[in-house]
C-alpha positions, 0 to 999 in steps of 0.5 A, a space after each residue: 705428183 706430191 712434189 708438183 703440188 708442193 711447188 704449186 702451193 709454195 709459188 701460190 703463197 709467195 705470189 699472194 704475199 708479194 702482191 702487196 709490195 709497192 714498187 718504184 714503178 707504182 710511185 715514181 713520177 715523170 717516169 717517161 719524161 726524157 732529159 731532152 723533153 721540149 720546153 713546156 708550152 702550156 701556160 696557166 689559165 687566168 682564173 675566171 670568177 664564178 658565183 660563190 667566189 669572194 673577192 678582196 677589193 682594196 680601194 686607194 683614194 687620194 683625198 681623205 673624204 673619199 677614203 673615209 667613204 670607203 673605209 671598209 675597203 681602205 688599208 689601215 696604215 702603220 706610221 713609224 713616227 719620227 726618224 732619229 736622223 732627220 726628225 721628220 715624221 715618216 708618216 707625212 712622207 710615205 703611207 706606211 705599212 699596209 694592213 688589209 686585215 680590215 678589208 671585208 670580202 665581197 661576195 659574188 652572187 648567184 646572178 654573177 654580180 657583186 654589190 659595191 658601195 656607191 657603185 651598185 651592182 657590177 657583173 663579174 662572172 667569167 671575168 679575170 681579176 685584172 678585168 674586174 680591177 679595170 672595171 671597178 677602177 674606172 667606176 671609182 674614178 668616175 665617182 671620185 677622181 684619182 680613186 682606183 681599186 685592186 682586186 684579188 681572190 679571197 677564197 684562194 684554196 684547193 682541196 685534196 681527198 683520198 690517199 693524199 689526205 683530206 685537207 683544204 689548202 690555201 694556195 700560195 700562188 695563182 699559178 701552181 702546178 699539180 705537183 706543187 699543190 700536192 707537195 704543200 698539201 700532204 704526202 701521197 701514201 704508198 698505196 695511193 693509186 697515182 695512175 687514177 688521180 682525178 681533178 674536179 674543177 668548177 666553172 661557170 657551166 658547172 663541174 668538169 673532171 679529168 682522170 689521169 696518170 700522175 706518174 706520166 707526162 700526160 698531165 703536163 700537156 693538159 690544162 689541168 697541169 696548173 690547178 685553179 682555186 676551188 679545184 678538188 684533187 682525189 687520189 684513190 686507194 690502190 687495190 694492193 693494200 688489202 694484204 697490208 704494208 710492206 714498204 719498209 725493211 721491217 715490213 719486208 722482213 716480216 713478210 718474208 718470215 711469214 712466207 717462210 712459215 707458210 712454206 714450212 707448214 705446206 712442206 710438213 702437211 704434204 
């Protein structure tokens, strides 16, 4: 009976100690994707403007008078002076290097409109950047022939929380996958629960959420595979963290040493 008790307590100690180990099954991504997986058919959805967004609107005008009227939305040009070979003023032939640092963002109000000089209110909620560009360019051309606009999203960022850190990250592209987003944001720690990652997404109707297993190909087949501006990614903590970290050789050696000590104590007591 004593032998069975010893074996029981030893096994209990080993199981309790090893329960905090992190395996590749818990951390590896795309585990169930085969090499002959069909080509991805899901395409990134074009971002649609919601109240609270900020738009960067650049106005291009042919004549100087119109350019002065929209000076707060016209790029500053850097002229390079005369060339050594021709002696001709480069600035008289090309517009130079565009600097948009002076362009102030245009806010999208709660009613879904923007207020633009000499044009007035324009309803933009639910529209893509291309649609807004088309509308503004048409109105600007009616105001002054040959005038057009270019529109981009000024507040192009996403946020990460939990075991992936706590950061607001600027998007380098308008069509980033969730893997690309997490790669530039931070590294998910070994105790980040990749099986219960949540995306919180804002739209014109409010907020929607989706929880998925980041290790599986499940996310690839959904609209959440591509992140959008203002998305929040939350990676919770796995339950196995309560016994400490054993992801390195040093940690594993310490764990085994502790287990050996517990076994010796049990053998002596019983």
